[in-house]
N, C-alpha and C positions, 0 to 999 in steps of 0.2 A: 504493500500500500504506500509506504513512504517513498519507494522507488518511483512509482507512477506519479506521485505528487511532484517530486523533484523534476521528473522529465517534462511534465506539463508546465510547470512554473519556470523552467529554465530560461526561456526567452524573456519572460517578464523580469526575472532577476537580473539578467544581463542588461536590460534597458534601464533598470533602476540604478545599477552600478555605473552605466554610461552617463546618466543624468548627474549622478554624484560627482563623477570625475569632471564633467563640464562645469558644475557649480564651483568645485574647488579651483578650477582654472580661472573662472570669472573672478573669484575672490582673490586669487593670487595676482591678477593683472595689476591692480593698484599697488600691491606690494612690490612687484617688479619695477613699476614706474618709480616708486620711491627709492628703490635701491639702484636706479640707473646712475651711471657715473655723473657727478656734478663737478663743476669747475668753480674756482674762486680766484678773484684778482687780488693783487697786492693791496690796493686801496681798501677793498671791502674787508680783507683780512685785518688790516690795521684798525679800521673802524670797529670791527667786532671785538678785537682784543682790548681796545680801550674801554669798551662798554662792558665786557663780560669777563675779562681776566680776573680771577679770584684774588690774586695778590693786590691788584689795583683797587678792587672793590673794598678790600680790607684796609688799604692805605687811605682810601677816600674818607673813611670814618674818622681819621685823625683830624680832619677839618671840622667835622661836627663836634668832636671833643673840644677843640680849641674854641669854637664858637660858644660852647657851653661855659667855658672859662670866662668868656667875655660877659656872659650874663651874670656870673658870680662877681666879677670885678665891678660891675655897675651897680650892684646892690648897696643900699645905704645901711648903716648899722641899725639894729632893731632897738626900739625903746623898751624900757623895763617897767613892769607894773608889780607893785608889792602891796599886799593887804595884810593887816595885823589886827589882833584883838588882845587887849591886855586887862589885867585885874578882873578876870572873870571869876564869879563866885560859884565855881563848879564843885568845890569841896564842902560847901554848905555852912561856912562860918558866918556868913552875913556881913554886910558892910555897915559900919557906923563911923561917926566922927572920932570915936575913941580908938578903934582898932586900926584905922588907916588902911583897911584892906580894899579900898576902892577909891573912887567909883570905876566901873568898867569903862574902857576906852577902845574905840574902834578907829582905825586909820587906813587910808588908801594913799599910796605914794607912787608917783610916776616920774621917771627920769629919762632924759633924752641925751644920748652922747652926741657930741659935735666934733666932726672930723676937721682938722686944721691942716694947713700946709698943702692943700690940694691933693690929699691922698687918693680920693676917689678918681679924680681925673688921671692921676699918674697910674693907678691900677688899670684903668681902662686903656690907657695908651700902651702899657706893657702887654695887656691881653690882646689888643688888636694887632700889635706887632707879631705876637705868637701865632695868631690865626693866619696872617700873611706868610709867615715862615712855613706853616703847615701846608698851605696851598702851593707854595713854590717847591717844597720837598715832594709833594705828590706829583707836581708837574715834572720834576726830575725823574721820578719813577716811571712816569708815562714816556718820557724821552728814552729811557733805557729799554722799556718794553717794546716801543716802536722799532728801535734798531734791532732788537732780538727777533721780532717778527720779520723784518726786512731781510736779515741775515739768513733766517731759516727758510724764507721764501726763495732766496737765491740758491740755497742748498737744494731745494726741491726742483727748481728750474735746471740747475746743473745736473742733478741726477737724471732728469728727463732727457736732457741732451746726450748724456753719456749712454743712456739706455737706447736712444734712437741710433747712436753710433754703433753700439754693440750689435743691435739687430741688423743694421746694414752690413756690418762685417760678417755676421753669421749667414745672411742671405748670399753674399758673394762667395763665401767659402763653401756653402752647400751646393752652389752651382759648379764649383770646381770639383767637389766630390762626385756629383752626377756626371760631369765630363770624364773624370778619371775612371768611373765605373764602366762607362762606355768604352773607353780606351783599353781597359783591361780585357773586356770582352773581345775586342778586336785584336788584342795581342800587341798593341802599340807600346804599352808601358808595363812595368812589372807590378805585381800586386802590392809590393811594399810601398810604392808611391801612393796607391789608393789608401792604404792604412795610415800613412803620414797625413794625408789630406783630411781623413776622418778625425784623427787626433787634433788637428788644428781646428776643425769645426767644433769638436767637443770643448776645446778651450774657449772659443767664442761663445758657445752656449752657456758655459759657466759664467762668463763675463755678463751675459744678459741677466742671469739669475742674480748676480751680485748687484748689478745696476738697479734691478727691480727692488731688491731689499733696501738699498740706500734710499731710493725714492720713497718707499713706504715709511721708512724711519723718519725722513724729513717731513713728510705730510702728517704723520702722527704727532711729531713735536710741534708742528705748526698749529694743529687743532688744539693741543693742550694750551698753547699760548693764547689762543683765541677764546679759551674758557669753555670749550665744548665738553659736556659731560659724556656724551656718547660719541665714540670715534668711528668714522666711516673709512672703510678700506678702499672705497671707490672714489674718494675725493681727488680731483685733479687741480692743478694750478694753471692759470691762463696768463699769458703775457710772455715777454722776452726779457733777457738780461739787459739791464740798463747800460747805456753807453753815451758818451759825449766826446766831442773832438777837442774842446778847449778846457783847460783846467782853471779853477778859480785862483785868484791871486793870494799868495801866502799871507800878506799883511791884512787883506780884507777878512780872511778866515779868522785870524787871531783877533781882529777888532770885533767881529760879530760874536765870537766866543766870550770875550770879556764883557760884552754888553748883554747877551741873551741867555747865557747858560743859567738854567733855573737853580742849580746847586750853588753857583757863585752868588746869584741874587739872594738866595735864601740865607747864605752865610753873612752877607752884608747886612741884611735886614735883622739877622739874629744879633749882630753887634748893636744895632739900634735898640732891639728889645732888651739886651743886657744893660745898655745904658739907661733905659727907662726904668728897669728894675732897680738899678743902683740909686737913681733919684728917688724911687719910691721908698727904699730902705732908709734913705736920709730923712725923708718926711716922716717915716714911722718912728724915728727917734724922738719926735716931738709928741708929748703927751696930749691926749684928747680930753677936754673937759666934758663934764656932764652937768646939766641943769635939771632940776626937778621941782615938783610941786606936791604938797601933801594936804590932804583933808583929814581932820581929826574930829571925832565926836565923843563927848563924855556923857555918861549916863549916871547922874548923881541921885542923892536922896531927895534933895529939895528941888531939883530941876536938871535940865540938860544943857549942854553947851556945844557949839560948833566952832571950829577954828581952822585956819589955813596956815600953811608954812611953805617956805621955799628953800631949796638946797642947791649948793654948787660944790662940785667935787673935781679934783684933778689928781692924777698920779704924780708923785714926786720922783723924778728920775735920779735918784741918789746912786743907784748901783747899775741897774739895767738901762743903758742908753742905746740899745740895739747895736752895740759895737760889733758883735759877731756877724750879724746879717749884713751890715754895711761892708765889713771886710770881705765877706763871701761874695757879695754882689760886685765889689770892685775888682776882685780877682777874676770873676767870670767875664766881666767887661774886657779886661786885658786879654783873657784867653780867647774871646771871640774876635778881638782885633788881630791877634796872631793867626787865628785860623783863616781869616779873610786873606791875609797875605799868603799863607801856605796854599790855599786853594787857587789863588791867582797864578802862582808858580806852577801848580799841578796842571791847571787848565792850559797854560802856555806850552808846557811839555807835551801834553796829550795832543794838542793841535799840531805841534811840530812832528810828532811821530805819525799822526794820521796823515799829514800832508806828504811826508816822505813815503809812506806806504802807498798813497794814491799815485804819486809821481812814478814810483818804481813799477806799480801794476800797469800804468799807462804805457810806459816804455816797453815793458815786456810784451804787452798786447800788440803794440805797433810793430815790434820786431817779428812776432809770429805772423801777423797778418800781412807784413810787407812782402815776404818771399817764401817762407817755410811752407805755408799751406799749398801754394801753387806748385811748388817743387814736389812736395809729397804726393799730391794728386797726380801730377804728370808721371812720376816714377811708378806709382801703383798702376795707373792705366796702361802705360807702355808695357810694363812687366806682365800684367795680366793678359794683354793682347798677344804678347810674344809667347807666353806659356800656352795659350790656347792654340797657337800655330805650331807649337812644338819647338820654338826657338829659345826658350828659357827653361831653366830647371825649376822644380818645385821649391827648392830652398831659396832661390832668388825671388820667387813669387811671395813666399812666406815672409822673407825679410822686407820686401817692399810693403806688404800689408801691415806688418808690425810697425814699420817706420811711419806709415800713414796713420795708423791707429794712435800711436804715441803723440804724433804731431797734433791730431785733432783733439785728443783728450787734453793735451797741454793748452790748446787754444780755448777749449771750454773752461778749463781751470782759470786761465788768464782773464777771460771775459767775466767769470764769476767773481774773481778777486777784485777786478776793477769796479764792477757794479757794487760789491760790498764796501769798497773803499769810498765810493761816492756817497753811499748811505751813511757811512761812518763820519765823513766830513760834516754832513748835515746834522748828525747826532752831536758831535763835539762842539759845534757852534750853537746848538740849541735851535737851529732853523726848523727842525722837524716838529717842534711844538710851538715855535714863534715864527710862523712864516711871514 
């Protein structure tokens, strides 16, 4: 019975399964579309990194913290309110004119401290300077992150070019393998030459794998810098390695760096903050007076009475005249001044090294593009043509291909180094964040 049921329902079951497969395919189509290779440009990568990089998001909170300190600095001191009750007959002795145990008194006292020497204004000045320092320090982190994204993007482009070169070499070598296979069949060459050509093809195939791995590594690092939580293996980079014919003037680069570098600006402003803090501590050495008013009510046997009183108080700076904090603030001001000079020297040295790197990379690129590429291409083409005609040996062809491969890889490296140097010049001058 069960066999007859399966035989009768077999076509229906197959139809149901087919419908299920089609439904699964329809569901999978959007997923395939989402997983399709996507490309990203350098500008969009920089924008996404500035918005979503977790380190930058955490550093941006320092600005909010500094602004909260501004709120605290602008607050005025709180007044004080005191209430008291005296001569209360809670023990039950009773008050009389003879025992002097009363009458009960109730008092309310309010006092208001008065800040002198412009302390509130000096606090606000120091806090505002601290906020500006926090903004500039954040901007300097943005500068460093932008260059890191640019450098990683260059690595990804370089890996892509080396991958394309490796694939071209592999295709060319596989053509030689196919040609040698035909020649061996015709008896024109020995089988050992076919084996050698296959080994060369295997070497180029390994280069393709290594180039693909380097490209994936660069793209993964780029996505982490962009703040992406989920990494895509299919992401591609769009664009070409940056290049330009004329180099910027060395003096102009140094001038821009001394004017625009956020870390240098932050250190200069930190000196102003330290000076404001020193002035605040000088003001804190002056005692703040307080004035108050008091209302007192007496509850007697024969009647009641109300009275008012006024108070004035001030601390006597006999011992604590804020000497320690004044000395501390003065040393910090001197320290900040020294750091300004130190970072100016460091920026000048960094500019000099960056410019020398740029100049060297430009000269190397020009020398490779001047003659080496054309000569390597000609040698490879001529040797390959001669080999196919039987006029050159396999060793000569492999040497020509190896020379061409090394020259083109050197050219790719030189272009990448020059592009990276251009971005580094913009980074050391602060132009990347202060266009």
